[in-house]
C-alpha positions as CSV (number, residue, x, y, z in Angstrom):
1,M,-43.5,19.6,6.9
2,P,-45.0,16.5,8.5
3,K,-48.8,16.2,8.6
4,Y,-50.9,14.9,11.5
5,L,-54.5,13.9,11.7
6,F,-56.2,14.9,15.0
7,I,-59.4,13.1,15.8
8,A,-61.4,14.7,18.7
9,K,-64.4,13.7,20.7
10,Y,-65.9,16.6,22.7
11,T,-66.7,16.2,26.4
12,P,-70.0,17.8,27.8
13,V,-67.9,20.9,28.5
14,G,-66.6,21.1,25.0
15,L,-70.1,20.6,23.6
16,R,-71.3,23.6,25.7
17,G,-68.5,25.7,24.3
18,L,-69.3,24.6,20.8
19,F,-72.9,25.6,21.1
20,K,-71.7,29.0,22.6
21,D,-69.0,29.8,20.0
22,G,-69.9,27.8,16.9
23,G,-67.8,25.8,14.5
24,S,-66.1,28.7,12.7
25,K,-64.7,30.0,16.0
26,R,-63.4,26.6,16.8
27,K,-61.6,26.5,13.4
28,A,-60.1,29.9,14.0
29,D,-58.9,29.1,17.5
30,L,-57.3,25.9,16.4
31,S,-55.7,27.5,13.5
32,D,-54.3,30.2,15.7
33,A,-52.9,27.6,18.2
34,V,-51.3,25.7,15.4
35,K,-49.7,28.9,13.9
36,E,-48.1,29.5,17.4
37,L,-46.1,26.3,16.7
38,N,-45.1,27.4,13.2
39,G,-47.7,25.1,11.6
40,T,-50.7,25.3,9.4
41,L,-54.3,24.0,9.9
42,E,-55.0,22.4,6.6
43,S,-58.6,21.2,7.2
44,I,-61.2,20.7,9.9
45,Y,-64.4,18.8,9.6
46,F,-67.1,18.1,12.1
47,S,-68.8,14.7,11.9
48,F,-71.6,12.5,13.2
49,G,-70.9,9.3,15.0
50,E,-68.3,8.3,17.5
51,N,-65.9,11.2,16.8
52,D,-66.8,14.9,16.6
53,V,-63.9,16.6,14.8
54,Y,-61.3,15.5,12.2
55,S,-58.6,18.0,11.5
56,I,-55.3,17.9,9.5
57,A,-52.4,20.1,10.4
58,S,-48.9,20.5,9.1
59,L,-46.4,20.9,12.0
60,P,-42.6,21.2,12.3
61,D,-42.3,17.8,14.3
62,N,-43.7,15.3,16.6
63,V,-43.0,17.4,19.6
64,S,-45.2,20.2,18.1
65,A,-48.0,17.6,17.4
66,A,-47.7,16.4,21.0
67,T,-48.0,19.9,22.2
68,V,-51.3,20.3,20.4
69,A,-52.7,17.0,21.6
70,L,-51.6,17.5,25.3
71,N,-53.0,21.0,25.4
72,I,-56.4,19.9,24.0
73,N,-56.6,16.9,26.2
74,A,-55.5,18.9,29.3
75,S,-58.3,21.5,28.6
76,G,-61.0,18.9,29.5
77,A,-63.1,20.1,26.5
78,A,-62.2,17.2,24.2
79,K,-60.2,14.0,24.0
80,V,-57.9,13.9,21.0
81,K,-56.0,11.1,19.2
82,T,-53.1,11.9,16.9
83,T,-52.0,10.0,13.8
84,V,-48.9,10.8,11.8
85,L,-49.7,11.0,8.1
86,L,-47.2,9.9,5.5
87,N,-47.3,10.8,1.8
88,P,-46.8,8.2,-1.0
89,E,-43.2,9.2,-1.5
90,E,-42.4,8.5,2.1
91,I,-43.9,5.0,1.8
92,D,-41.9,4.5,-1.4
93,E,-38.8,5.4,0.6
94,A,-39.7,3.0,3.5
95,T,-40.3,0.1,1.2
96,K,-36.8,0.4,-0.2
97,I,-35.3,0.0,3.3
98,G,-34.6,-3.7,4.1
99,M,-34.5,-5.1,7.6
100,K,-34.5,-8.5,9.2
101,Y,-37.7,-9.3,11.0
102,R,-38.9,-12.6,12.4
103,P,-42.7,-12.7,12.9
104,P,-44.0,-14.4,16.1
105,G,-44.0,-18.2,15.8
106,A,-41.7,-18.3,12.8
107,E,-38.8,-20.7,12.8
């Protein structure tokens, strides 16, 4: 199942909710939301700095990942960015596929 990295930054509204509910409740709620889409929350970490939360989820497809991101962003509690994660075997496969590519400025 494809894996996705969700990087979130809380808004003031989301931070108030975090203070109210705590990190464990946020983990449980995100896990439940991902399960609704037939996925699994693999990890969630809170962090210092520019971003507040890093989570990795296995989801059936890009549409499911977009559903997660769209709903989180629409909530107004956080802004989330999504990255598709590829395993080493997928990169092995990609490096074996040839294609013609002309970089900018090449003759």
